[in-house]
C-alpha positions in Angstrom: 9.9 -20.8 3.3 7.2 -21.8 5.7 3.5 -21.8 5.4 1.9 -18.4 5.5 -0.6 -17.7 8.3 -3.5 -15.2 8.3 -1.8 -13.3 11.1 1.3 -12.8 9.0 -0.8 -11.5 6.2 -2.6 -9.1 8.5 0.7 -7.9 9.9 2.0 -7.2 6.4 -1.1 -5.3 5.5 -0.7 -3.2 8.6 3.0 -2.7 7.8 2.0 -1.4 4.3 -0.2 1.2 5.7 2.3 2.2 8.4 4.9 2.8 5.8 2.4 4.7 3.7 1.3 7.0 6.5 4.8 7.6 7.7 5.8 8.4 4.1 8.7 6.0 4.4 9.6 5.9 0.7 12.4 3.3 0.9 10.5 0.9 3.1 7.3 1.3 1.0 9.3 0.7 -2.2 10.7 -2.6 -0.8 7.2 -4.0 -0.6 6.9 -4.2 -4.4 8.7 -6.4 -6.9 10.1 -4.2 -9.7 8.1 -6.2 -12.3 4.8 -6.0 -10.3 1.6 -4.7 -11.7 -0.5 -2.6 -9.3 -4.3 -2.1 -9.2 -5.2 1.0 -7.2 -8.6 1.1 -5.4 -9.9 3.8 -7.7 -8.1 2.8 -10.9 -9.7 1.4 -14.1 -6.6 -0.6 -15.0 -3.3 -1.7 -13.6 0.0 0.1 -13.9 3.6 -0.9 -13.4 4.7 -0.7 -9.8 7.7 1.4 -10.7 5.4 4.1 -12.1 3.1 3.9 -9.1 6.0 4.3 -6.7 7.3 7.4 -8.5 3.9 8.9 -8.6 3.2 8.2 -4.8 6.6 9.7 -3.9 5.9 12.9 -5.9 2.2 13.4 -5.0 1.9 12.0 -1.4 5.3 11.6 0.3 6.4 15.2 0.1 6.8 17.5 3.1 3.7 19.5 2.3 1.4 16.4 2.5 -0.3 14.4 5.2 -1.6 10.9 4.8 -3.9 9.0 7.0 -5.8 5.7 6.9 -8.2 3.7 9.1 -8.5 0.0 8.4 -11.5 -2.2 9.1 -11.1 -5.9 10.0 -8.8 -7.8 7.6 -10.3 -11.0 6.2 -7.6 -13.4 4.9 -8.2 -16.3 2.5 -5.2 -18.6 2.2 -4.9 -19.9 -1.4 -1.7 -21.8 -1.0 1.3 -22.1 1.3 2.7 -18.8 0.1 -0.3 -17.2 -1.5 -3.2 -15.3 0.2 -5.9 -12.7 -0.5 -6.5 -10.0 2.1 -9.7 -8.0 1.9 -10.7 -5.1 4.1 -12.5 -1.8 4.1 -10.5 1.4 4.7 -10.9 5.1 5.0 -8.0 7.0 3.3 -7.4 10.7 3.6 -4.7 13.0 2.1 -3.9 16.6 2.6 -1.5 18.1 0.2 -0.4 21.5 -1.2 -0.3 21.8 -5.0 2.8 23.3 -6.6 1.0 26.6 -7.3 -0.2 26.8 -3.6 
């Protein structure tokens, strides 16, 4: 595996949001290791990626929902050949219908 570049990291961040907005569950799922721990932007603690993926599919990827995101500039700090931190501001919006209408 080669050295990671800031442009590769930025492209992966964009891919993440593209999959999310398109509600592409299978491609979104492939971005996570089954043993990963996920820290959501509004969460107080981490949760297993498998649980987060099921929750996202149920709450946000259904036909009665719409998801959007606008990203700010993505700052990338390379910590090693295959390790980086990406930080950016984003505006996230969701429209969904609850089961009871």
